C-alpha positions in Angstrom: 0.0 0.1 -0.2 1.1 3.6 -0.7 2.7 4.6 2.2 2.1 8.8 1.5 -1.6 7.6 0.7 -2.0 6.1 4.4 -0.2 9.2 5.8 -2.4 11.4 4.3 -5.5 9.9 5.2 -4.2 9.7 8.9 -3.9 13.3 8.9 -7.2 13.8 7.2 -8.8 11.6 9.9 -7.3 13.2 12.8 -8.3 16.9 11.5 -12.0 15.4 11.1 -11.9 13.6 14.4 -10.8 17.3 16.0 -13.1 19.3 13.8 -16.1 17.4 15.0 -15.2 16.8 18.4 -15.3 20.7 18.5 -18.7 20.7 17.9 -18.5 21.3 14.1 -20.0 24.7 12.9 -19.8 25.8 16.7 -16.3 25.3 16.9 -15.2 27.7 14.3 -12.4 29.0 16.4 -11.0 25.6 16.2 -11.1 24.9 12.7 -7.9 26.2 11.9 -6.3 24.7 14.5 -7.7 21.1 13.8 -6.7 21.9 10.0 -3.3 20.6 9.5 -3.0 20.6 5.7 -6.7 20.0 4.9 -7.5 22.5 1.9 -9.2 25.6 3.0 -12.5 25.1 0.5 -12.8 21.6 2.3 -12.6 23.2 5.9 -15.3 25.8 5.1 -17.5 23.2 3.6 -17.3 21.4 6.9 -18.5 24.3 8.7 -21.5 24.7 6.5 -22.1 21.0 6.6 -22.2 21.3 10.4 -25.5 22.8 10.2 -27.5 20.7 8.3 -26.0 17.1 8.1 -24.9 14.7 11.0 -21.4 13.2 10.5 -23.2 9.6 11.4 -25.5 10.2 8.0 -25.3 6.8 6.2 -26.9 7.3 3.1 -27.8 10.3 0.6 -31.7 11.0 0.5 -33.0 9.6 -3.0 -36.0 10.5 -5.2 -37.0 9.9 -8.8 -35.0 11.1 -11.6 -37.6 12.5 -13.3 -37.6 14.0 -17.1 -34.4 16.1 -16.3 -32.3 13.5 -17.9 -33.9 11.7 -20.9 -33.5 14.6 -23.8 -31.6 17.1 -21.9 -28.4 18.7 -23.3 -26.3 16.6 -21.1 -28.2 13.2 -22.2 -27.8 14.0 -25.6 -23.9 15.4 -25.5 -23.0 12.2 -23.7 -24.5 9.4 -25.7 -21.6 8.3 -27.7 -19.1 8.9 -24.7 -21.1 6.9 -22.4 -20.1 3.5 -23.2 -16.4 4.6 -23.2 -17.1 5.7 -19.7 -18.7 2.5 -18.7 -15.7 0.7 -19.9 -13.3 3.1 -17.9 -15.3 2.6 -14.7 -14.8 -1.2 -15.0 -11.2 -1.4 -15.9 -10.4 1.1 -13.5 -12.2 -0.2 -10.6 -14.4 3.4 -10.6 -17.8 5.0 -10.1 -18.7 7.3 -13.0 -21.6 9.7 -12.5 -23.2 12.5 -14.1 -24.9 14.8 -11.9 -27.3 18.4 -12.2 -27.0 21.8 -10.9 -28.7 20.7 -7.8 -26.3 17.7 -7.2 -29.0 14.9 -7.8 -27.0 11.9 -9.8 -28.6 11.7 -13.5 -26.5 8.5 -14.4 -23.8 6.1 -13.0 -21.6 3.4 -14.3 -19.2 1.4 -12.1 -17.4 -1.6 -11.6 -19.3 -4.3 -9.4 -17.3 -3.5 -6.6 -18.1 0.1 -6.6 -21.8 -0.4 -7.6 -22.1 -2.0 -4.5 -20.5 0.5 -2.3 -22.2 3.1 -4.3 -25.8 1.4 -3.6 -25.1 1.3 0.1 -24.5 4.9 0.1 -27.5 5.9 -2.3 -25.0 7.0 -4.9 -27.4 5.8 -7.7 -29.5 7.9 -9.9 -31.7 10.1 -8.2 -29.3 10.5 -5.2 -29.2 14.0 -3.7 -25.5 14.9 -3.5 -26.0 18.2 -2.8 -23.8 20.2 0.6 -27.2 20.2 2.8 -28.1 16.6 2.3 -24.7 14.7 2.4 -22.1 17.4 3.5 -18.8 17.8 1.9 -18.0 15.8 -1.1 -16.5 16.5 -4.7 -19.6 16.9 -6.3 -21.1 19.3 -4.2 -17.8 21.5 -4.0 -17.3 21.5 -7.9 -20.6 22.9 -8.0 -20.3 25.6 -5.2 -16.6 26.5 -6.5 -17.1 26.1 -10.2 -14.0 24.2 -10.8 -12.3 20.6 -10.7 -11.8 19.3 -7.0 -10.6 16.3 -5.4 -12.2 15.0 -2.0 -10.2 12.2 -0.3 -10.9 10.0 2.3 -12.0 11.9 5.7 -12.2 15.1 3.7 -15.9 14.2 3.2 -17.8 15.6 6.0 -19.8 12.3 6.3 -17.7 9.3 8.1 -19.5 6.8 5.7 -17.8 8.4 2.8 -14.2 8.3 4.4 -13.1 5.1 2.3 -13.7 7.2 -1.0 -11.7 9.6 -3.1 -13.5 11.6 -6.0 -12.7 13.5 -8.5 -15.1 16.3 -9.9 -15.4 18.4 -13.0 -18.1 21.1 -13.6 -19.7 20.9 -17.3 -20.5 24.0 -19.1 -22.6 24.7 -22.5 -21.1 26.9 -25.0 -22.3 30.0 -23.3 -20.7 29.2 -20.1 -23.7 28.4 -18.5 -23.5 25.5 -15.9 -25.1 22.4 -16.8 -23.7 19.8 -13.9 -20.7 17.6 -13.0 -18.9 14.8 -14.1 -17.6 12.6 -10.9 -15.1 9.7 -10.8 -14.9 7.8 -7.7 -13.1 5.1 -6.5 -11.4 3.8 -3.0 -9.2 5.9 -1.1 -6.1 3.7 -1.7 -6.3 3.7 -5.3 -6.1 7.6 -5.6 -4.0 9.0 -8.1 -3.1 12.3 -9.8 -4.2 11.4 -12.8 -8.0 10.9 -11.2 -8.2 15.0 -11.5 -7.0 15.1 -15.1 -9.1 12.3 -16.2 -12.1 14.1 -15.0 -11.1 17.4 -16.5 -10.3 15.6 -19.6 -13.9 13.6 -20.0 -15.2 16.8 -18.9 -13.7 18.8 -22.0 -14.9 16.0 -24.5 -18.6 16.5 -23.3 -18.1 20.6 -23.2 -17.2 19.9 -26.9 -20.0 17.7 -27.8 -22.4 20.4 -26.2 -20.8 23.1 -28.4 -21.4 21.0 -31.4 -25.7 20.6 -30.5 -27.5 22.5 -33.0 -27.8 26.5 -32.1 -31.0 27.3 -30.4 -33.4 29.2 -33.2 -34.5 31.3 -30.8 -33.1 34.8 -29.1 -30.6 34.9 -26.7 -30.6 38.5 -25.0 -27.6 39.1 -22.6 -27.7 42.2 -20.5 -26.0 41.8 -17.2 -22.8 43.0 -18.4 -21.7 43.9 -22.1 -25.0 43.6 -23.7 -25.4 40.9 -26.8 -28.2 39.5 -28.9 -28.2 36.6 -31.2 -31.0 35.2 -33.1 -30.1 31.5 -34.3 -26.6 31.9 -33.5 -26.3 34.9 -35.2 -25.4 38.1 -33.8 -27.7 41.2 -34.2 -26.3 44.7 -33.5 -29.1 46.8 -32.4 -29.5 50.5 -30.9 -29.8 51.4 -27.1 -33.5 51.8 -27.8 -34.2 48.6 -29.9 -32.6 46.8 -26.8 -34.8 48.3 -24.5 -37.8 47.6 -26.9 -36.8 43.5 -27.3 -36.3 43.4 -23.5 -39.7 45.0 -22.5 -41.3 42.4 -24.9 -39.1 39.5 -23.6 -40.3 40.2 -20.3 -44.2 40.3 -20.9 -44.4 36.8 -23.4 -48.1 37.3 -23.3 -47.8 40.3 -24.8 -48.8 44.5 -24.3 -51.1 46.9 -25.7 -49.8 49.7 -27.3 -50.3 51.8 -24.4 -48.9 49.7 -21.8 -45.9 49.4 -24.2 -45.5 53.1 -24.3 -45.6 52.9 -20.2 -42.8 50.5 -19.7 -40.7 52.2 -22.4 -41.0 55.7 -22.0 -43.0 56.3 -18.6 -44.5 60.2 -19.2 -41.8 61.3 -21.7 -43.2 63.2 -24.4 -42.5 60.5 -27.4 -45.5 59.8 -29.6 -47.6 56.7 -30.0 -46.1 56.7 -34.0 -42.5 56.6 -33.1 -42.9 53.8 -30.7 -44.9 52.0 -33.7 -42.1 52.9 -36.1 -39.6 51.4 -33.6 -41.3 48.4 -33.4 -41.8 48.1 -37.0 -37.7 48.1 -37.1 -37.0 46.1 -34.7 -39.7 43.4 -36.4 -37.7 43.4 -39.6 -34.7 42.7 -37.5 -35.8 39.6 -36.0 -37.2 38.5 -39.4 -41.0 39.2 -38.4 -40.7 37.6 -35.3 -42.8 40.3 -33.7 -47.0 39.9 -33.3 -49.5 43.0 -33.1 -52.7 43.2 -30.9 -51.2 42.6 -28.4 -47.4 43.3 -29.3 -45.6 40.2 -28.4 -42.4 38.3 -29.4 -43.7 35.1 -31.5 -40.0 33.5 -30.9 -38.7 31.9 -27.9 -36.3 34.0 -25.8 -33.6 33.1 -23.2 -33.1 36.5 -21.1 -30.5 36.4 -18.8 -32.5 38.9 -16.4 -34.7 35.8 -15.9 -32.0 33.3 -15.5 -30.5 35.3 -12.7 -33.8 35.7 -11.2 -34.4 31.3 -11.3 -30.9 30.9 -9.9 -31.6 33.2 -6.7 -35.1 32.0 -6.4 -33.7 28.3 -6.1 -30.7 29.3 -3.7 -27.9 29.1 -6.6 -26.1 32.2 -5.8 -22.8 31.2 -7.2 -24.9 30.5 -10.1 -26.1 33.7 -10.3 -23.1 35.6 -9.8 -21.6 33.7 -12.6 -24.1 35.4 -14.8 -24.4 39.1 -13.6 -21.2 40.7 -14.8 -22.6 44.2 -13.9 -26.2 45.9 -13.6 -28.3 45.4 -16.8 -28.7 48.6 -19.1 -27.3 51.0 -16.6 -28.1 54.3 -18.3 -31.7 53.0 -19.7 -34.3 55.5 -18.2 -37.1 52.8 -19.1 -39.1 52.6 -16.0 -39.5 48.9 -16.3 -35.8 48.2 -17.1 -35.0 50.5 -14.3 -37.1 48.7 -11.8 -35.2 45.6 -12.9 -31.8 46.7 -12.7 -32.4 48.1 -9.5 -34.5 44.8 -8.1 -31.6 42.3 -9.4 -28.7 44.4 -8.2 -30.3 44.5 -4.3 -31.2 40.7 -4.9 -28.2 39.5 -5.8 -26.2 41.7 -3.2 -28.4 40.5 -0.3 -28.2 36.7 -1.1 -24.3 37.3 -1.5 -24.4 39.1 1.8 -26.8 36.8 3.4 -24.5 33.6 2.8 -21.5 35.4 5.0 -19.8 33.2 2.6 -15.8 34.6 2.5 -15.1 33.2 -1.2 -18.3 34.4 -2.4 -18.1 37.7 -0.6 -14.5 38.1 -2.4 -15.8 37.3 -5.7 -18.6 40.1 -5.5 -16.2 42.5 -4.0 -13.7 41.8 -6.7 -16.2 43.0 -9.1 -18.2 45.5 -7.5 -17.2 48.9 -5.0 -19.7 48.3 -2.2 -18.5 49.6 1.3 -21.1 47.1 3.2 -19.8 44.1 1.4 -16.3 45.0 1.7 -16.9 45.7 5.7 -18.7 42.5 6.1 -15.9 40.6 4.2 -13.2 42.4 6.6 -15.2 41.0 9.4 -15.0 37.4 8.3 -11.9 36.8 7.1 -9.1 35.9 9.8 -6.4 37.9 10.7 -3.7 35.7 8.8 -5.7 35.8 5.7 -3.9 37.9 3.1 -6.9 39.2 1.3 -7.8 41.3 4.5 -5.3 44.1 4.0 -6.6 44.6 0.2 -10.1 44.5 1.6 -9.4 47.0 4.2 -7.7 49.1 1.7 -9.9 49.1 -0.9 -12.4 50.0 2.0 -10.4 52.8 2.9 -10.2 54.2 -0.7 -13.9 54.2 -1.3 -14.4 56.1 1.8 -11.9 58.5 0.9 -13.9 59.0 -2.4 -17.4 59.5 -0.9 
């Protein structure tokens, strides 16, 4: 047996035992003393896991897989690759799994031994392997951190998974949206540096297949950052007013009367209805005739990032929402409706980020946006030895001087 792996496992078990003995989340001061060389992301996950999961949990919750797999982009993109992944699992004594963005397993393949071990833990299609359900694991960390991760032996929060080592890589579509994760697992004494590289290799192959899928025929509108519009994969160059009009229509799929459309676009500004009709006509031509009248509505499917950010916030995926939000939508627009959405989304995201009190998430937010309250909160959460603390303190002081 590899002596290095044995020593690494012993160190992890010691750190885990100390953490659990100090009361988990209630022993935050003891986390650093118990840490050893446990990765910081794992330590932070232990603290979160202690709030919702018993370290003596023996199985993951499981529910029906439902329609999210069959015919989904991930299912389609992996059809030709799954036989190869199945062979990899058999030859390498592995469990291979694909999961959605909620951490629910969609598909698994494994060697007889790993399938038996997986069934005992409900590491099966339909099993929920998010952090709130089973604590620290590679699948949950990859979803949270949006990067490939390895979780070894007692780095798992739940004792029942301490004999496993897991490698996980996120899966994104051509637009960068997270679709799920690929997970490779085996027993701890078969850990190898090639495990993480293999997970990343196969994730890249799956993403290449996703990029080759048919370009959606609808309209894709990105406003949270540099605006862009694509129709059937073709970039459209719209004026600011045309972009406002398209967005107002996209936010009202059931349609608007001319008066309602005018109110959402201009409020009380003295702009005539004939001007609005002319702008609708021009936009209709740019969209290939895809605007109906009486009421005014888009007759083509629209993927609007405003609504995607809102959906992610509503389902608690704050990391995913922050991934999409590169800045307030249409910051100079005076449209009453778009001004509301700009204020609403900006405030909702900010409150969600602060509410989690997660230093990594706050650091990501603060790296993009200047916000005194966020910087003050982040400074209070960073440890005195964290090198980021002085950076945050300096930025906070600079912003105060500018006010």
